[in-house]
C-alpha positions as CSV (number, residue, x, y, z in Angstrom):
1,M,-51.9,-271.8,-122.4
2,A,-52.3,-270.1,-119.1
3,T,-54.5,-267.5,-120.6
4,A,-56.7,-270.2,-122.1
5,R,-57.0,-271.9,-118.6
6,V,-58.0,-268.6,-117.0
7,T,-60.6,-267.9,-119.7
8,A,-62.1,-271.4,-119.3
9,A,-62.2,-271.0,-115.6
10,F,-63.8,-267.6,-115.9
11,F,-66.5,-269.1,-118.1
12,S,-67.2,-271.9,-115.8
13,V,-67.7,-269.5,-112.9
14,A,-70.0,-267.4,-115.2
15,V,-72.2,-270.4,-116.0
16,M,-72.4,-271.2,-112.2
17,L,-73.4,-267.7,-111.4
18,L,-76.0,-267.9,-114.2
19,F,-77.4,-271.0,-112.5
20,V,-77.7,-269.1,-109.2
21,S,-79.3,-266.1,-110.8
22,I,-81.9,-268.2,-112.8
23,G,-82.6,-270.1,-109.5
24,A,-84.1,-267.0,-108.0
25,H,-86.7,-266.8,-110.8
26,A,-87.4,-270.3,-111.9
27,G,-90.0,-272.4,-110.3
28,G,-87.9,-275.4,-109.3
29,Q,-84.6,-277.2,-109.7
30,G,-85.7,-279.0,-112.8
31,D,-86.7,-275.7,-114.5
32,E,-83.3,-274.1,-113.4
33,L,-81.3,-277.0,-115.0
34,K,-83.4,-276.9,-118.1
35,V,-82.9,-273.2,-118.7
36,V,-79.2,-273.4,-118.1
37,D,-78.9,-276.5,-120.4
38,I,-80.8,-274.7,-123.1
39,L,-78.8,-271.5,-122.8
40,V,-75.3,-273.2,-122.8
41,E,-76.2,-275.6,-125.5
42,T,-77.7,-273.0,-127.7
43,C,-74.6,-270.7,-127.3
44,K,-72.3,-273.6,-127.9
45,N,-74.0,-274.3,-131.1
46,A,-74.1,-270.7,-132.2
47,S,-70.4,-270.2,-131.6
48,S,-69.5,-273.3,-133.5
49,S,-71.6,-272.2,-136.4
50,C,-69.7,-269.0,-136.4
51,R,-66.6,-270.7,-137.6
52,N,-68.3,-271.7,-140.8
53,R,-70.2,-268.4,-141.2
54,H,-67.3,-266.1,-140.3
55,L,-69.2,-264.5,-137.5
56,N,-67.3,-263.0,-134.5
57,V,-69.4,-264.6,-131.7
58,T,-68.0,-266.7,-128.8
59,Q,-69.9,-268.9,-126.4
60,E,-69.0,-266.6,-123.6
61,F,-70.4,-263.5,-125.3
62,C,-73.6,-265.3,-126.2
63,V,-74.2,-266.5,-122.6
64,Q,-73.3,-263.1,-121.1
65,T,-75.6,-261.2,-123.6
66,L,-78.6,-263.4,-123.1
67,R,-78.3,-263.7,-119.3
68,S,-78.3,-259.9,-119.0
69,D,-82.1,-260.1,-119.8
70,K,-84.5,-261.1,-117.0
71,R,-86.7,-262.9,-119.5
72,I,-84.0,-265.7,-119.8
73,S,-85.7,-267.4,-116.8
74,G,-88.7,-268.2,-119.0
75,A,-86.8,-269.3,-122.0
76,K,-87.8,-272.8,-123.2
77,D,-86.1,-273.2,-126.5
78,L,-84.0,-271.6,-129.3
79,L,-87.0,-269.6,-130.5
80,D,-87.4,-267.9,-127.1
81,L,-83.7,-267.2,-126.9
82,S,-83.8,-265.7,-130.4
83,L,-86.7,-263.4,-129.5
84,I,-84.7,-262.1,-126.5
85,A,-81.7,-261.4,-128.7
86,V,-83.7,-259.7,-131.3
87,D,-85.2,-257.4,-128.7
88,I,-81.9,-256.6,-127.1
89,L,-80.5,-255.6,-130.5
90,K,-83.5,-253.6,-131.5
91,I,-83.4,-251.6,-128.2
92,R,-79.6,-251.0,-128.7
93,V,-80.0,-249.9,-132.3
94,A,-82.8,-247.5,-131.5
95,A,-80.7,-245.9,-128.7
96,A,-77.8,-245.6,-131.1
97,G,-80.0,-244.0,-133.7
98,G,-81.0,-241.3,-131.0
99,K,-77.3,-240.6,-130.5
100,V,-76.7,-240.3,-134.2
101,K,-79.6,-237.8,-134.4
102,E,-78.1,-235.7,-131.6
103,A,-74.8,-235.6,-133.3
104,L,-76.4,-234.7,-136.5
105,Q,-78.0,-231.6,-134.8
106,K,-74.6,-230.5,-133.8
107,A,-72.8,-231.2,-137.1
108,K,-72.3,-228.4,-139.7
109,K,-75.0,-228.4,-142.3
110,G,-73.9,-229.6,-145.7
111,S,-70.6,-231.0,-144.3
112,E,-69.3,-234.5,-145.0
113,E,-69.9,-235.3,-141.3
114,A,-73.6,-234.4,-141.5
115,L,-74.0,-236.5,-144.7
116,G,-72.5,-239.6,-143.2
117,L,-74.7,-239.1,-140.0
118,R,-77.8,-238.8,-142.2
119,Y,-77.0,-242.0,-144.0
120,C,-76.4,-243.7,-140.7
121,Q,-79.6,-242.4,-139.2
122,V,-81.5,-244.0,-142.2
123,D,-79.7,-247.3,-141.8
124,Y,-80.6,-247.5,-138.1
125,D,-84.2,-246.5,-138.6
126,V,-84.6,-249.2,-141.3
127,A,-82.8,-251.7,-139.1
128,V,-85.2,-251.0,-136.2
129,R,-88.2,-251.5,-138.4
130,T,-86.9,-254.6,-139.9
131,L,-86.0,-256.1,-136.6
132,G,-89.7,-255.4,-135.6
133,L,-90.6,-257.5,-138.6
134,C,-88.1,-260.3,-137.6
135,D,-89.7,-260.3,-134.1
136,A,-93.2,-260.7,-135.6
137,M,-92.0,-263.5,-137.9
138,L,-90.4,-265.4,-135.0
139,R,-93.6,-265.1,-132.9
140,D,-95.6,-266.4,-136.0
141,F,-93.2,-269.3,-136.7
142,H,-94.3,-272.8,-135.8
143,V,-93.0,-276.4,-136.7
144,P,-94.0,-278.2,-138.7
145,R,-94.9,-275.8,-141.4
146,G,-97.0,-277.4,-144.1
147,E,-98.1,-276.2,-147.5
148,D,-101.5,-275.1,-146.3
149,E,-100.3,-273.5,-143.0
150,D,-99.7,-269.9,-142.3
151,G,-96.5,-268.4,-140.9
152,P,-93.0,-267.9,-142.2
153,W,-90.8,-270.6,-143.7
154,P,-87.7,-271.5,-141.6
155,F,-85.3,-269.9,-144.1
156,E,-87.2,-266.6,-143.9
157,L,-86.1,-266.1,-140.3
158,P,-82.3,-265.8,-141.0
159,D,-83.0,-264.0,-144.2
160,C,-84.9,-261.3,-142.2
161,M,-82.2,-261.0,-139.7
162,E,-79.4,-260.7,-142.3
163,T,-81.3,-257.9,-143.9
164,A,-81.7,-256.0,-140.5
165,T,-78.0,-256.5,-139.6
166,G,-76.9,-255.5,-143.0
167,H,-78.4,-252.0,-142.4
168,V,-76.6,-252.0,-139.0
169,S,-73.3,-252.8,-140.5
170,D,-73.8,-250.3,-143.3
171,C,-73.8,-247.5,-140.8
172,W,-70.3,-248.3,-139.6
173,G,-68.7,-247.4,-142.9
174,K,-70.6,-244.1,-143.2
175,L,-69.7,-242.6,-139.8
176,P,-67.0,-239.8,-139.9
177,L,-63.8,-240.7,-138.0
178,E,-64.4,-237.7,-135.7
179,N,-67.4,-239.6,-134.3
180,Y,-65.3,-242.2,-132.5
181,A,-67.8,-243.0,-129.8
182,L,-70.5,-243.7,-132.5
183,I,-68.1,-245.8,-134.5
184,K,-67.2,-247.9,-131.3
185,E,-71.0,-248.4,-130.5
186,S,-71.5,-249.4,-134.1
187,Q,-68.9,-252.0,-133.8
188,E,-70.6,-253.4,-130.7
189,L,-73.9,-253.4,-132.5
190,N,-72.4,-255.4,-135.4
191,K,-71.2,-258.0,-132.8
192,L,-74.8,-258.3,-131.4
193,G,-75.9,-258.6,-135.0
194,D,-73.6,-261.4,-135.5
195,L,-75.0,-263.2,-132.4
196,N,-78.5,-262.9,-133.8
197,N,-77.4,-264.3,-137.2
198,A,-75.6,-267.2,-135.4
199,L,-78.7,-268.0,-133.2
200,L,-80.9,-268.2,-136.3
201,G,-78.3,-270.2,-138.2
202,P,-80.1,-273.6,-137.7
203,Y,-83.1,-272.3,-139.7
204,D,-80.9,-271.5,-142.7
205,V,-81.4,-274.3,-145.2
206,N,-78.2,-273.3,-147.1
207,S,-75.9,-273.5,-144.0
């Protein structure tokens, strides 16, 4: 019970700090309040949907991740926040792919370790390209979307993200146990992938 109170207090302070941080970038108090409301409400909804989708995302993790990006000050809606989250994940996966490539260069050729790293490198490369596609789809998306209009259908947004994060999660199981640092990073990327899936949950017609 005490731990729960401390966690709740910490999150309240975090939200207050977010308000101050955004205040330095936003144009006025109304804009500040709007950005904070959008962020907190979006993360609250995302964390609630996780209970149904079995995703490991908390409201605190959602807020902390999104507020780490300076572009948060210009976010107007769920679509803007989703674009930020996609970009964060894409940058992180690309960086992880670089580390896998370095490890592969040091691994013994033909070894089980080298094979696992090669599979993982392919997974990360495909994930980055797919996330680029998801980013483009989000930018082309508009509501309402009629029969004669261009742009993706709502359900295509979460479908694209699930495809991308599927490749990210596939890498985890292929990494050799001796590559502990890469495994740990893969777990963190999986969590970021869960966040992206949760944010795009409202567009899933089957949820």
